N, C-alpha and C positions, 0 to 999 in steps of 0.2 A: 504494500500500500504506500502511495506517495505521501510525502509530508506536504503540508500546506505551502511552505516557502518554495519548495522546488516546483510545485504546480503553478504558482503565481509567476515565478521566474520564466517558466516555459512560455506562458502567455505573453510576457513582455518581449521575449526573443522573437516570437512569431510576428508581433506588431512591427518590429524593426526591419523585417525583410522588405525588399523592394517590391514593386508592382509584380504581379504574377505573370511574368513573361518568361519565355524559355530561351536558353542558350543564345543570348545576344540579340534577341528579337525585340524590336520596339513595340510599344503599345499601339502605334498607328500604322504598322506595316500592312495589315490587310486592307485598310482603307486606302492607303497610297497605291497599292497594286491594283485594287479595283478601279480607282480613278484613272490609272494609266491604261487599263484595259478598255474602259469606256472611251477614253481619248482616242485610242486606236480606231475604234469603230466610227466615232464622230468625225474624225479628221477627213474622211472621204466624202461625207455628205454635207456637214454644216461646219465650215471652218471657223466661224466666229465663236460658236459654242465650244468647239474643240479647243480653241486658244484660251478661252476663259477657264475651262476645266484644267488645262495644262498649267495655267498660272496658279490656280488653287492647289494643285498637286505640288508644285514647286514651293509654294508658301508653306504647305504642310510639312514638306521635307526639311525646310529650313527652320521652322519654328516648333514643329511637333516632335514626337518621339519616333522617328523613322530610322531604322538601322541601315547601314551601308549595304547589306545584302538585299534589302528591299529596293533600294535605289538602283542597284545593279540589275535586279530582276525587272524593274520598271523600264529600264533602258533597253532590255532585250525583248520586250513585248512588242 
Protein backbone atom coordinates (compact mmCIF):
# COMPACT_ATOMS: atom_id res chain seq x y z
CA UNK A 1 0.00 0.00 0.00
CA UNK A 2 1.31 3.45 -0.93
CA UNK A 3 1.90 6.13 1.60
CA UNK A 4 0.04 9.39 1.21
CA UNK A 5 3.20 11.44 0.58
CA UNK A 6 4.40 9.22 -2.27
CA UNK A 7 0.94 9.26 -3.83
CA UNK A 8 0.79 13.07 -3.75
CA UNK A 9 4.30 13.37 -5.20
CA UNK A 10 3.34 11.14 -8.13
CA UNK A 11 0.45 13.44 -8.94
CA UNK A 12 2.73 16.49 -8.91
CA UNK A 13 5.21 14.77 -11.24
CA UNK A 14 2.44 13.97 -13.72
CA UNK A 15 1.38 17.62 -13.79
CA UNK A 16 4.92 18.74 -14.63
CA UNK A 17 5.05 16.67 -17.81
CA UNK A 18 4.71 18.59 -21.09
CA UNK A 19 1.75 18.40 -23.42
CA UNK A 20 0.84 14.87 -24.47
CA UNK A 21 2.73 14.74 -27.76
CA UNK A 22 4.85 11.88 -28.97
CA UNK A 23 8.50 11.76 -29.96
CA UNK A 24 9.16 15.32 -31.07
CA UNK A 25 5.76 15.92 -32.57
CA UNK A 26 4.19 19.32 -32.14
CA UNK A 27 0.67 19.89 -30.95
CA UNK A 28 -0.29 21.54 -34.25
CA UNK A 29 1.30 19.05 -36.62
CA UNK A 30 -1.90 17.42 -37.81
CA UNK A 31 -3.57 20.77 -38.40
CA UNK A 32 -0.58 22.03 -40.40
CA UNK A 33 -0.42 18.92 -42.60
CA UNK A 34 -4.19 19.08 -43.23
CA UNK A 35 -3.87 22.71 -44.25
CA UNK A 36 -1.10 21.87 -46.69
CA UNK A 37 -3.16 19.02 -48.17
CA UNK A 38 -6.10 21.35 -48.66
CA UNK A 39 -3.78 23.94 -50.20
CA UNK A 40 -2.64 21.37 -52.75
CA UNK A 41 -6.18 20.75 -53.95
CA UNK A 42 -7.19 24.43 -53.90
CA UNK A 43 -4.19 25.76 -55.80
CA UNK A 44 -5.46 24.23 -59.04
CA UNK A 45 -8.94 25.74 -58.89
CA UNK A 46 -9.02 28.81 -56.63
CA UNK A 47 -5.66 30.53 -56.39
CA UNK A 48 -6.80 33.33 -54.06
CA UNK A 49 -8.18 30.96 -51.44
CA UNK A 50 -5.12 28.75 -51.82
CA UNK A 51 -2.77 31.66 -51.16
CA UNK A 52 -4.76 32.71 -48.07
CA UNK A 53 -4.64 29.16 -46.76
CA UNK A 54 -0.91 28.95 -47.42
CA UNK A 55 -0.35 32.18 -45.46
CA UNK A 56 -2.35 30.73 -42.53
CA UNK A 57 -0.29 27.54 -42.65
CA UNK A 58 2.98 29.49 -42.64
CA UNK A 59 1.75 31.62 -39.76
CA UNK A 60 0.82 28.45 -37.83
CA UNK A 61 4.27 27.00 -38.51
CA UNK A 62 5.94 30.18 -37.29
CA UNK A 63 3.83 30.91 -34.21
CA UNK A 64 2.34 27.52 -33.34
CA UNK A 65 3.79 24.26 -32.12
CA UNK A 66 4.72 22.61 -35.42
CA UNK A 67 7.68 20.25 -35.55
CA UNK A 68 10.30 20.28 -38.29
CA UNK A 69 9.08 16.84 -39.40
CA UNK A 70 5.61 18.24 -40.13
CA UNK A 71 7.08 21.17 -42.04
CA UNK A 72 9.09 18.76 -44.16
CA UNK A 73 6.01 16.59 -44.73
CA UNK A 74 4.03 19.65 -45.78
CA UNK A 75 6.71 20.54 -48.31
CA UNK A 76 6.51 17.08 -49.88
CA UNK A 77 2.72 17.09 -50.22
